[in-house]
N, C-alpha and C positions, 0 to 999 in steps of 0.2 A: 687454849693457852691464855695467859694473862697478858694483856697489852698495857704496858706501863705508861705509854703516852696517853692512852684514853682512860686509863685506870678502870678497866673493866675486863671481864672474862670474855673471850671471843671463841665461837665455834666455827670451825672451818674444815671443809672436806679437802683432803689432799690425795694425790696419787701415791700410794704406798711404795710403788716400784721406783718412784723418783725422789723419795724423801730419805736422805741419809739418816740412819738410826741415831747417830750422835746429835743430830739437830732436834731430836725429839725430847732431849733431856728437859725435865721440868714440865712437860705437857701431860695432859690427861688424854688418853687414847681410847677410842671406842671403835671396835671393828664391827663388821656386818653381823658377826655372831653375837656381839653385845647388844645389838639393836633388837634382835628377836630370833628365836629358833622354834622349830616344831615342838621341841620338848617343853620349853618354858613359855611358849606362846609367841606368835608373830606380831610385829608392830603393824599398825594400820597401813603404813606405806607398803610393807611386804604383802599384806593381805590384798590390797588393791592391785598391786602389780600382778600377783598370781591370778586374781579373778578377772583381770582385764586383758589377758593375753599379752602382758608386757614382758613375759619371760619366754623367749623363743629358744634360742640355743643356750642361754644362761651365761654367756661369756661376759657380757657387760653388766649384768644385773647387780652384782655386789657394789660396783661403783655408782650405779644409778641410785640404788637404795641409800648409799652413804651421802651422795649429793643432796638428795631430798631431805634426809635426816639432819644433816648439818645446816641446811637452810631453815628447817623448822626450829632447830635449837638456837640459831642465831636471830631469827626474825619473829618467831611465833607464827602468826598467820601472815604469810608473805603475799605479795601481789603476783598476778599472773606473769608479768614481765620478769620478776625476780626468779620465778620458777623456771622460765625459759633460759634466763641467763645462767642459772646454776648448772646447766648441762654443758656449758662451754668446756671442751676438752674431752668429753665422753662421747664415744661413737658406738652406735649399735650397728653391727654388720648385717643383721638379718631382718631388717625392716620393722622391728618392734618399737622403733624410736617414738613414733607418734603416740602409741599407747603409753609408753613410759612418761612422756611429757604430759599427757592428759592426766595420768595418775598424780603427778606432782602438782599440776594446776588444780586438781580437785580439792586441795587443801588451801587454795588462795582465797583471799577476801573478795576478789573481783573475778572469780572464775567464770568462764563462759557457761552458757546454759548446758552444753554437752558435758562439761566437767562437773557442774553442780549435780546433774543427773547421775553421773558416775558415783559421786560422793554419797548420794542418797541411797544407793544400793547397799551401803555398808553401815555398820554400827556408827552412831554419832561420835565425832571426834573433834575436839576443840584444839586446834593447832596452837592457839595462844598459851595453852597450859603446857605445851612442849618446850617453850622458850627456856633457855639455860638459866639455871638459878645462879644468881650473883653471890658467890661465896666471898669471904674476906680475901684480901690480897695475900698472895704468898710472900715469903721472905724475898728480899731483893736477890736477883740471880748473881752468882759469882762466876768469875772467869774459870774456865776448865780447859784441860788438855786431855784428849783421848788419843792413845797411840796403840797401833797394832801392826806388827811387822814393820814395813817401810812406809806406812801411812800414818801421818799425825794430823789430828783434827783439833784446831784451836777454836774456842768459843769465847771470844772477847765480849765484854759487856759495855765498854766505853769507846768513844772515838779515839782517845789517846792510846788505848791498847791496840786498836786496829792500826794506827799509824806506827807504833813501835814494832808490830809484827811485820808490817810492810817494809820497814827499814831493815829488820833482822833477816828476813827471808828474801831470797833473790826475786822470785816471781811467784808469789803465792796466789793460788786460785781462790776466788771468793765465792761462797755460796750464800745467797741472801734469801730471806723469806721465812 
């Protein structure tokens, strides 16, 4: 998405099951299938997860891939701490977690010796080349209203619009982020 306050494109992984579709308007979305597939070729993140026993039951794998991918898109070559922090909110139930974290750290500029060794087992990959390209800013967002059945979603773009909606509607719930 484009962050108007920073005047830059921002890559961010989100939990798709918690992200209302209407809030995605104007965003560029990449799914795990867009990162890589067997047919078109796997991304180095996916290759390292598969080769490092990071995919046990497979339940958490798509989310872990997307977290690591969003981090590389956002930061290029991250720090080991950024790799660890990017896993906040993702849980591995079957103890493949350490392997998943090691795979992510293998792309870090300050990776541990163990993670550097893991990276050396695979084709060379420069995470700094993965950083999101900064395209021109899109046109300014406009306020929108989405309605379906008895649910209406308002997407205001200014504080004055938010205040007007708050006045108009009795107890509107707010979704931020």
